[in-house]
Every structure is written in structure tokens, then in C-alpha cells.
C-alpha positions in Angstrom: 138.4 96.6 47.8 136.3 93.3 48.4 137.6 90.8 51.0 138.6 87.6 49.3 138.5 84.2 50.5 139.1 80.7 49.3 136.1 79.4 50.8 133.0 81.2 52.2 130.3 79.1 53.9 126.8 80.5 54.2 125.4 79.2 57.6 127.0 78.0 60.7 125.0 75.1 61.7 126.6 71.7 61.9 126.9 71.2 58.4 128.5 74.9 57.8 130.8 75.3 60.9 132.2 71.8 60.3 132.9 72.4 56.8 134.5 75.8 57.6 136.8 74.1 60.2 137.8 71.3 57.7 138.6 73.7 54.9 140.6 75.6 57.3 142.5 72.7 58.6 143.5 72.1 54.9 145.0 75.5 54.6 142.3 77.6 53.1 141.4 81.0 53.8 137.8 80.6 55.2 134.9 82.7 56.2 131.6 81.8 57.5 128.3 84.1 57.3 125.7 83.6 60.1 122.9 85.8 61.1 121.2 83.8 63.8 120.2 85.6 67.1 119.1 84.4 70.3 115.9 85.9 72.1 118.2 88.4 73.8 119.2 89.7 70.3 122.9 88.4 70.5 124.4 87.0 67.3 125.1 83.0 67.7 126.9 80.3 65.9 125.4 76.7 65.8 122.2 77.2 63.6 119.0 75.6 64.5 120.7 72.3 66.0 122.7 74.0 68.6 120.3 77.1 69.3 116.6 75.4 69.1 117.1 71.8 67.9 119.2 68.9 68.7 121.2 70.2 71.8 118.4 71.8 73.8 115.8 69.2 73.1 118.0 66.6 74.4 118.6 68.8 77.6 115.2 68.7 78.3 114.7 65.2 77.4 117.5 64.3 80.1 115.8 66.6 82.6 112.4 65.5 82.3 113.6 61.8 82.5 115.5 62.4 85.8 112.2 64.0 87.1 110.4 60.8 85.8 112.8 58.4 87.4 112.5 60.4 90.6 108.7 60.4 90.7 108.0 56.9 89.5 111.0 54.6 89.2 113.5 55.1 92.2 111.3 52.9 94.3 112.1 49.9 92.0 115.7 50.3 93.5 114.5 50.7 97.1 114.9 54.3 97.0 112.0 56.3 98.5 111.4 59.9 97.9 108.4 62.2 98.6 106.9 65.4 97.2 109.1 65.5 94.2 108.8 68.7 92.3 110.4 70.4 89.1 111.2 73.9 88.5 110.8 74.7 85.0 112.6 77.9 84.9 115.6 76.1 86.3 115.3 73.4 84.0 115.1 75.9 81.0 118.2 77.9 82.5 120.1 74.6 82.4 119.2 74.1 78.9 120.1 77.7 78.0 123.6 77.4 79.9 124.4 74.1 77.7 123.5 76.1 74.5 125.4 79.0 75.6 128.4 76.8 76.2 128.3 74.8 73.0 128.0 78.0 70.8 130.9 79.6 72.8 132.8 76.5 71.9 132.3 77.1 68.2 133.4 80.7 68.5 136.4 79.4 70.1 137.1 76.7 67.3 136.6 79.6 64.8 139.4 81.7 66.5 141.6 78.6 66.6 141.2 77.9 63.0 141.5 81.5 62.1 138.1 81.5 60.4 136.3 84.9 59.8 132.8 85.2 61.2 130.9 87.5 58.7 127.9 88.5 61.0 124.7 89.1 58.8 122.6 87.6 56.0 124.5 86.2 52.9 123.1 86.9 49.4 124.7 86.2 46.1 125.0 89.3 44.0 127.1 87.9 40.7 130.2 86.4 39.6 133.3 87.8 38.4 136.6 86.5 37.2 137.9 86.6 40.8 134.9 84.3 42.1 131.5 84.5 43.5 130.2 87.8 45.1 128.3 87.5 48.2 126.9 90.5 49.9 126.8 90.3 53.7 124.1 92.5 55.2 123.5 93.0 59.0 121.2 95.4 61.0 120.8 97.7 58.3 119.9 94.9 55.4 121.8 96.4 52.7 122.7 99.8 54.6 126.0 100.8 55.9 126.4 97.6 57.7 126.6 95.7 54.4 129.8 94.5 52.6 130.4 92.5 49.7 133.2 89.5 49.8 134.5 87.3 47.0 134.8 83.6 47.4 136.8 81.1 45.0 134.3 78.3 46.5 131.1 78.8 48.1 129.3 76.3 50.4 125.7 76.9 50.9 124.6 75.4 54.4 121.5 77.6 55.4 119.7 74.8 56.9 115.9 74.5 57.3 113.2 75.9 59.3 109.8 74.6 60.7 107.0 73.8 58.4 103.9 75.4 59.3 100.3 74.7 58.3 98.0 77.1 56.4 95.4 78.4 58.6 97.2 77.5 61.8 99.4 80.7 62.8 102.2 79.8 65.1 102.8 82.5 67.9 105.1 80.1 70.0 102.8 80.7 72.9 99.5 79.0 72.4 100.6 77.3 69.1 104.2 76.6 68.9 106.5 75.0 66.6 109.8 73.4 68.0 111.3 76.6 69.1 108.4 77.5 71.2 107.8 74.2 72.5 111.3 74.1 73.8 110.6 77.2 76.0 107.2 76.9 77.6 107.3 78.5 81.0 105.0 75.9 82.5 104.0 72.3 81.8 100.6 72.5 79.9 97.9 70.5 81.5 96.8 69.5 78.0 99.2 69.4 75.3 98.3 68.6 71.5 100.8 67.7 68.9 100.3 67.6 65.2 103.0 65.1 63.8 104.2 61.7 65.5 107.6 62.5 63.8 111.0 62.6 65.5 110.2 66.1 66.9 106.8 65.4 67.9 107.7 62.4 69.6 110.4 63.9 71.6 108.8 67.2 72.6 105.7 65.2 73.5 108.0 63.0 75.7 109.0 65.9 77.5 106.1 67.7 78.5 104.2 64.2 79.1 107.0 63.5 81.7 106.5 67.0 83.3 102.9 66.4 83.9 101.1 67.2 80.5 98.4 65.1 78.9 99.8 64.6 75.6 97.6 63.7 72.5 99.6 63.3 69.1 97.8 63.6 65.7 99.6 62.1 62.8 98.3 62.4 59.0 100.0 59.3 57.8 98.2 56.1 58.1 101.2 54.3 59.9 103.0 55.1 62.9 106.8 55.7 62.3 106.4 54.2 58.6 109.9 54.9 57.9 111.3 52.5 60.6 111.3 48.7 60.6 107.8 47.5 61.4 109.1 45.7 64.4 110.5 48.7 65.7 107.4 51.0 65.2 105.2 48.1 66.6 107.3 48.0 69.8 107.6 51.8 70.0 103.8 52.3 69.6 103.3 49.6 72.4 106.0 51.7 74.8 104.6 54.9 74.2 100.9 53.7 75.0 102.1 52.3 78.2 103.9 55.8 79.0 100.5 57.7 78.4 101.1 59.2 74.9 98.0 59.1 73.2 98.7 58.7 69.3 96.3 58.8 66.5 97.3 58.0 63.0 95.5 58.6 59.9 94.0 61.9 60.9 93.0 64.8 58.9 93.3 68.1 60.9 90.7 70.7 60.1 90.0 74.0 61.6 92.2 75.2 64.7 90.6 77.9 66.8 92.5 79.7 69.7 90.7 81.2 72.8 91.9 82.6 76.3 91.1 79.0 77.5 93.5 77.4 74.9 93.2 75.7 71.6 90.6 73.8 70.0 91.6 71.4 67.0 88.6 69.8 64.7 90.0 66.8 63.0 88.8 63.6 61.1 89.8 60.4 62.7 90.9 57.3 60.4 87.3 55.9 60.4 86.1 59.3 59.1 84.5 60.3 62.3 84.6 64.1 63.1 86.5 64.8 66.3 87.3 67.7 68.6 90.5 67.9 70.8 90.9 70.6 73.3 94.1 71.6 74.7 95.9 74.3 76.5 98.7 74.4 73.8 99.4 72.9 70.5 102.7 71.8 69.1 103.0 71.7 65.3 105.8 69.6 64.2 105.1 68.6 60.6 108.5 68.4 59.2 110.9 71.1 58.1 111.5 73.2 54.8 114.9 74.2 53.4 116.0 77.8 53.9 116.8 78.7 50.2 114.6 82.0 50.0 116.3 85.2 49.7 119.6 83.9 48.9 120.0 85.7 45.5 120.5 82.0 43.7 119.5 83.7 40.4 122.2 86.1 40.4 124.8 83.2 39.9 122.5 81.2 37.6 121.1 78.9 40.2 117.8 78.2 41.6 115.8 76.0 43.9 113.9 73.2 42.8 109.9 72.8 43.2 110.3 71.7 46.7 112.8 74.4 47.7 115.9 72.2 47.6 118.9 72.8 45.6 120.0 70.1 43.3 123.5 68.7 43.7 125.6 65.6 42.6 127.1 63.0 44.6 129.7 65.4 45.7 127.3 68.1 46.8 128.1 70.2 43.7 125.5 72.6 42.1 125.0 73.2 38.5 127.3 76.4 39.0 131.1 75.7 39.1 132.7 75.9 42.6 129.3 76.6 44.3 128.2 73.7 46.6 125.3 72.9 49.2 124.8 70.7 51.9 122.8 69.6 54.7 118.9 70.3 54.9 119.0 72.4 51.5 119.7 69.4 49.6 118.4 65.6 49.0 118.6 63.2 51.8 117.8 63.0 55.3 117.4 66.2 57.4 119.9 65.2 60.0 122.8 67.1 61.6 125.3 64.3 61.3 124.6 63.8 57.7 125.4 67.5 57.1 128.5 67.4 59.1 129.7 64.4 56.8 128.6 66.5 53.7 130.7 69.6 55.1 133.6 67.6 55.5 133.4 65.9 52.1 132.9 69.3 50.3 136.1 71.0 51.9 138.1 67.9 51.0 136.6 68.0 47.3 137.7 71.7 47.1 141.2 70.4 48.3 141.5 68.1 45.4 140.6 65.1 47.6 138.2 62.1 46.4 136.0 61.6 49.7 132.9 59.5 49.4 129.6 59.2 51.5 127.6 56.0 51.8 124.2 57.4 52.5 123.0 54.1 53.2 125.2 54.2 56.3 123.7 57.3 58.0 122.1 56.4 61.1 118.8 57.5 62.3 117.9 58.2 66.0 114.7 59.3 68.0 115.8 60.1 71.4 112.6 59.3 73.2 112.5 56.6 76.1 113.6 53.9 75.1 115.5 55.3 72.3 115.2 54.3 68.7 118.0 54.0 66.2 118.6 52.2 62.9 121.0 52.3 59.9 120.6 50.5 56.5 117.3 48.9 55.1 114.1 47.9 56.9 112.7 44.4 56.4 109.8 45.8 54.5 112.1 47.6 52.2 114.4 44.5 51.4 111.2 42.4 50.8 109.8 44.9 48.3 113.1 44.7 46.5 112.7 41.0 46.5 116.2 40.5 48.4 116.6 37.3 50.2 117.3 38.0 53.9 117.8 36.4 57.3 117.2 38.2 60.6 118.1 38.0 64.2 116.4 39.5 67.0 117.5 39.5 70.7 115.7 41.2 73.7 117.2 43.5 76.4 115.1 41.7 79.0 117.6 38.7 78.7 120.5 41.2 79.4 121.9 41.5 82.8 123.1 45.0 82.5 119.7 46.2 81.2 118.0 44.7 83.9 120.6 46.2 86.5 119.9 49.8 85.3 116.2 49.1 85.0 116.1 49.7 81.4 115.0 46.0 80.0 112.5 47.2 77.5 113.3 46.8 73.7 115.5 44.6 71.5 118.1 44.7 68.7 117.1 43.2 65.2 119.9 42.5 62.5 119.0 41.8 58.9 121.7 40.2 56.6 121.8 38.7 53.2 120.6 35.1 53.2 123.4 33.9 51.0 126.5 36.3 51.7 125.5 37.2 55.4 126.3 40.8 54.7 124.6 43.0 57.1 121.9 45.1 55.5 120.1 46.6 58.4 120.4 47.1 62.1 117.4 48.3 64.1 117.4 48.9 67.9 114.9 50.1 70.5 116.3 50.4 73.8 118.2 52.8 76.3 121.4 54.1 74.5 120.4 53.0 71.1 122.1 56.1 69.9 125.4 55.0 71.1 124.8 51.2 70.1 123.9 51.9 66.6 127.8 53.1 65.9 128.8 49.7 66.1 126.4 48.7 63.5 127.5 51.6 61.3 131.3 50.8 61.3 130.3 47.2 60.6 128.1 48.4 57.5 130.8 50.8 56.2 133.1 47.8 56.2 130.7 45.4 54.5 130.7 43.2 57.6 128.8 39.9 57.8 126.5 39.3 61.0 128.9 36.7 61.9 131.8 39.3 62.2 129.8 41.1 65.0 128.9 37.6 66.6 132.5 36.7 66.8 133.7 40.0 68.2 134.4 39.9 72.2 131.8 42.4 73.8 132.1 43.6 77.4 130.2 41.9 80.1 127.9 43.1 81.5 127.1 45.6 78.9 124.0 46.6 76.8 126.5 46.1 73.7 126.1 42.3 74.4 122.7 42.4 72.9 124.2 43.4 69.5 126.4 40.2 69.7 123.4 38.0 70.6 121.3 39.3 67.8 124.0 38.8 65.3 124.3 35.3 66.4 120.6 34.9 66.3 120.9 35.5 62.7 122.2 32.0 62.3 119.9 30.7 65.0 122.8 30.5 67.7 122.2 33.3 70.1 123.9 31.9 73.3 121.5 33.5 76.0 118.0 32.5 74.5 
């Protein structure tokens, strides 16, 4: 007889495992299907984010930043060090240890919340009066290791995979996607990166700090076009100063590999033919949803022309009691967005009435300095014809930033010209990923810039720049 569950989640990434935990907290019987295996062949929870995405990349960013500080910036503090070296294998071991600790933490949470981990690939096979039928196949893919479970409710949380370019085969040795670029055994002398998005900039930063000469090729005509223009302009200046060579408006042509490395032919923004030679190439041109081989048609569902599953405001699909969250649905491909949707769906299934304001989901790029924003950009608001006022304050006027030698960047706030409601907050600075949380809270509560300006902030702290930027909206910053 088929096992029956109130909720079955397909995928144990940030969206899936959080959805499973919240459903279990609400008293549901829950199972979560996951087939991810690490290079050693061990099944792991956590999906792309924990295994080959957010967590390992941030670990390497931290390690590479320590190396850069020791190599170039400790002298500013009066500290002299000589012959600084890096052990890449030890650095990778630290990264892998963090990943292992985090994935085991999810296993513990599954046991604590009595969630059944169904190990294998989940595929819809049909519907009955009892619920949706899902086949879970392990090593045998339909053989003896296969079982069928029944779910009253299903949450599709299968995430996404790296987009590859036609004619550029990824072997994760010479030509890598995000997975391969997190596991290089040595720092290449010359590294080419196709794509100046979040992943390309973060991984490019890692290997530049560790000694690579990094060139980034971006097809779009503008650098970081999704960010506020003030942020993207400052970021471009900082990355150029660091040594990242970024070219926008390029068209990549033939890519050839040899024993000596990779040769990339491309046309620059002025239409001139160029050739770039590198030891390794990282392809980071976005991600595509994992909606193939799910058997969606067996329950009367299908992906749209872009591979996403269409859902309503509460992540419900066209099929009753079947939901989809995270990277397989509309909206930004962000782990924290998937987590929020996972909680939302679990609470919808429980009969609650939760809500997500997608305008209040923050974006972060973990470069140095970090880049973070929430809400709308100045160019978006002007295109809408919105009357706005802005305030901007630099970290160079902040004592804490000077003390920790992180005085680059600024906070920019945008408010409605008449009501003073905060419409967007844009930060480029150290710890921007933490500072942006205050702005998220403020915007969720429809705060005015004056509200932040009147809140006491600790001194000395980086957070004071948030207050000063808020005061600057009304031209009354205190320290400028």
C-alpha cells in the first residue's frame, strides 16, 4: 500500500526544506523528496544553495578576503607580515566542512520535526481520490528501489540549474559553471568569466583575490543594469580599482579549448573582433528552472515556454492542492524568496492567509564592498513618473567604517516627494547584506524616511549611515 502524507515536498533546497519544516510545525505529516549527491556519491539535503551555491561561495569569499587583507591591507593597521601564502586545498576543505555541517543540520531538523526524507527522484504519475501520486526512484530509476507515495498536497521546490551556452561545453575543469568554479584546485593565472551578474562577480572576485588575472565579458550594454545607477556606477569604479577587467555589450563567438587553456572570440561594444586567452573559463549566464522529467503532464500541469510553472499570488498552480515555489516560479531566483514562499504555502495549506510583498525582498551581491538593495531604483520610479526625493550619505564620513578600514561606498534612500514613504534603499558598503535588513523592516511597515531618521542608532556603527541617509532625504544630514 502506498505511503500517504498530508504534504510532500519535491526538493530539499532552501524553499523545500523550510516548507517541509513549517508544514510539520503546523501538525502535518510531511515527506521531502531529494536526490542530490555530493562528488563522493553521498545523498545530501540543502539543494544547490547549501551544496554548490550560496554557502560554499560565501565561505570562499570570506577566505579569499582574509588572504587579500593579509597580503595588502594589514600594513594600513601597522601590522607587518611577509611571505603570505595560500593553501587552496585547505581553503576548499574549510568550505566543504561548512557545507557538511549545514547539510547535517538539515538532517537533524528533519528528524526533530518528524519529516520523512524520501531519497531519490520524484515524478508525478497521476491523481486518485486519495491525492496526488508521486513515484520516488533511487539508483534503479524505476527498478526495485522505486516506490509510489500519495500526497494530499504537493509543493514543487525543485530549484534551478546553471544555464549553459550552446557551443561551449562545460566540463567543470577548463570550462566551468558555478559548481566547477567553486572547486578549482589552483588559482588560474588568467581567468575569463562570461556574465557580470551576481555569480560571475562573486566568483570572479574570489579568484582575483587568490591571484588570477580576471576578465569578465557581459552581453548586456549596461553593467548591473538591475541595480540603481548610483550603485552600479560606484561598483564599476570599485571593481576596476581592484583589478577586475569588465567589458559590457560584448557578443561571445567561438570558444576553443586546448592543452594550454581556453580561447574566446568575441565582438566588443564597438563591433571590433577580439580574442581573449585564459587558463580557465567560468560561464555564469543565469539559471534555468528544474522542471523537466517531473511528469507534470500526468497531473494535467505543464511548464510555460520559459520552463517555469505558472502560479497565483499564493504559489498555487492550476491543479488543486499542487503548489510551486522558488526558482521554478516567477520572481527573483533568491534563496530567501524561496524560503518565504515555502512558509507561505505551508500556512495556506493550513488554512491561514499569509502574504508576501515581493517589492520588499532584498537583493545582495557579496563582493567587496557588498551591494544590497530593496524596493525600486531611481530610474524605475522616474520611468513611472513618480515624484521622489533622495538622500545619500558616504561611509567615508563614518567613524566605524574608517576604524575598520572599510570606508568605500554609501547608502542611498528614495522616498515619495509628498508622503515621505520609503520606496527604495540602495547600499554599497561593507556589511551591506546586514544593513539592508533595517530597510526591509521599514518598507514592510510602510515607514517614512523620517522614521529611520528619528530612530536612535548605536555609535559608532555602520548603521549610523542608514540614519544619515534618511536625514539627507530632507537635506538635514548631521555629519555632512
